[in-house]
MIMIRO-278956 format. One record per residue: residue in one letter; x, y, z of N, C-alpha, C in turn. Coordinates in Angstrom, 2 decimals, padded with zeros to 5 digits, m for minus. Layout:
N
SITE   type      n_c1      n_c2      n_c3     ca_c1     ca_c2     ca_c3      c_c1      c_c2      c_c3
SITE      A         X         Y         Z         X         Y         Z         X         Y         Z
...
This chain:
56
SITE   type      n_c1      n_c2      n_c3     ca_c1     ca_c2     ca_c3      c_c1      c_c2      c_c3
SITE      M    024.07    012.83   m001.52    022.73    012.66   m002.05    022.81    012.72   m003.57
SITE      S    021.97    011.98   m004.24    022.02    011.89   m005.69    020.70    012.35   m006.28
SITE      D    020.77    012.94   m007.47    019.56    013.34   m008.18    019.09    012.25   m009.13
SITE      E    019.80    011.12   m009.15    019.42    010.03   m010.05    018.16    009.34   m009.55
SITE      A    017.44    008.75   m010.48    016.20    008.03   m010.14    016.53    006.82   m009.28
SITE      A    015.57    006.41   m008.50    015.75    005.23   m007.65    015.99    004.00   m008.51
SITE      E    016.72    003.04   m007.96    017.04    001.81   m008.69    015.81    000.95   m008.96
SITE      T    014.86    000.91   m008.02    013.68    000.07   m008.19    012.54    000.89   m008.76
SITE      P    011.95    000.45   m009.87    010.85    001.20   m010.47    009.59    001.11   m009.60
SITE      E    008.85    002.19   m009.58    007.59    002.21   m008.84    006.45    001.98   m009.82
SITE      A    005.36    001.40   m009.32    004.18    001.19   m010.16    003.55    002.54   m010.46
SITE      P    003.07    002.74   m011.69    002.41    004.01   m012.02    001.20    004.23   m011.12
SITE      A    000.88    005.49   m010.89   m000.27    005.81   m010.04   m001.53    005.19   m010.62
SITE      G   m002.36    004.63   m009.78   m003.60    004.01   m010.22   m003.47    002.53   m010.50
SITE      E   m002.25    002.05   m010.62   m002.03    000.62   m010.88   m001.56   m000.05   m009.60
SITE      A   m002.18   m001.16   m009.27   m001.74   m001.92   m008.09   m000.58   m002.82   m008.50
SITE      A    000.35   m002.98   m007.61    001.48   m003.87   m007.88    000.97   m005.31   m007.95
SITE      A    001.55   m006.09   m008.82    001.14   m007.49   m008.96    001.49   m008.26   m007.69
SITE      P    000.63   m009.19   m007.28    000.96   m009.97   m006.08    002.22   m010.80   m006.32
SITE      E    002.94   m011.05   m005.24    004.19   m011.78   m005.36    003.94   m013.22   m005.83
SITE      F    002.86   m013.82   m005.35    002.51   m015.19   m005.74    001.08   m015.19   m006.25
SITE      P    000.75   m016.00   m007.24   m000.63   m016.05   m007.73   m001.55   m016.67   m006.67
SITE      A   m002.82   m016.32   m006.76   m003.81   m016.87   m005.83   m003.95   m018.37   m006.05
SITE      V   m004.15   m019.08   m004.99   m004.31   m020.53   m005.06   m005.81   m020.84   m005.04
SITE      P   m006.28   m021.71   m005.93   m007.71   m022.03   m005.92   m008.09   m022.77   m004.65
SITE      P   m009.35   m022.65   m004.23   m009.77   m023.37   m003.02   m009.67   m024.88   m003.23
SITE      P   m009.42   m025.62   m002.16   m009.30   m027.07   m002.30   m010.66   m027.70   m002.61
SITE      E   m010.61   m028.83   m003.28   m011.85   m029.56   m003.58   m012.35   m030.23   m002.30
SITE      P   m013.67   m030.30   m002.13   m014.21   m030.97   m000.94   m013.79   m032.44   m000.89
SITE      T   m013.53   m032.93    000.31   m013.11   m034.32    000.48   m014.30   m035.24    000.74
SITE      G   m015.42   m034.65    001.17   m016.57   m035.47    001.54   m016.66   m035.68    003.04
SITE      D   m015.57   m035.41    003.76   m015.57   m035.52    005.22   m015.59   m034.10    005.78
SITE      P   m016.69   m033.70    006.44   m016.81   m032.33    006.92   m015.68   m031.92    007.88
SITE      R   m015.15   m032.86    008.65   m014.07   m032.53    009.59   m012.80   m032.17    008.83
SITE      V   m012.50   m032.93    007.80   m011.30   m032.67    007.00   m011.48   m031.35    006.24
SITE      D   m012.65   m031.15    005.66   m012.91   m029.92    004.91   m012.76   m028.69    005.80
SITE      A   m013.24   m028.78    007.05   m013.13   m027.66    007.98   m011.66   m027.39    008.33
SITE      A   m010.90   m028.44    008.53   m009.48   m028.27    008.87   m008.70   m027.67    007.70
SITE      V   m008.97   m028.13    006.50   m008.27   m027.63    005.32   m008.68   m026.19    005.03
SITE      A   m009.94   m025.85    005.27   m010.41   m024.48    005.03   m009.65   m023.48    005.91
SITE      G   m009.29   m023.89    007.11   m008.53   m023.00    007.99   m007.15   m022.67    007.45
SITE      L   m006.60   m023.53    006.63   m005.27   m023.27    006.04   m005.30   m022.13    005.04
SITE      A   m006.47   m021.85    004.47   m006.58   m020.78    003.48   m006.24   m019.42    004.08
SITE      E   m006.41   m019.27    005.38   m006.10   m018.00    006.04   m004.60   m017.70    006.05
SITE      L   m003.78   m018.71    005.90   m002.33   m018.51    005.96   m001.80   m017.74    004.76
SITE      G   m002.49   m017.82    003.64   m002.00   m017.16    002.43   m001.82   m015.67    002.57
SITE      A   m002.62   m015.03    003.38   m002.55   m013.58    003.54   m001.60   m013.16    004.65
SITE      R   m001.06   m014.10    005.38   m000.19   m013.77    006.52    001.28   m013.89    006.12
SITE      P    002.12   m013.07    006.73    003.56   m013.23    006.50    004.02   m014.58    007.02
SITE      V    005.04   m015.13    006.43    005.53   m016.46    006.82    005.84   m016.52    008.31
SITE      A    006.34   m015.45    008.87    006.68   m015.44    010.30    005.45   m015.66    011.18
SITE      E    004.26   m015.40    010.66    003.03   m015.59    011.42    002.37   m016.95    011.16
SITE      H    002.94   m017.76    010.28    002.38   m019.09    010.02    002.53   m019.96    011.27
SITE      V    001.62   m020.87    011.43    001.66   m021.78    012.56    002.78   m022.79    012.35
SITE      E    003.61   m022.99    013.36    004.69   m023.97    013.25    004.10   m025.36    013.45
SITE      V    004.48   m026.28    012.59    003.98   m027.66    012.67    005.07   m028.56    013.20
């Protein structure tokens, strides 16, 4: 066992760690409600781990 500090720095208390990837802006409307509804469903994938993404 070592008394040395951990190799990876921790975020100071009260500060949230920066997200790994920046937020993606919502897509622009296409004018076709069916397409807009389908594309809107893809926004849910951003918060899921890659292993939970739907396979295409």
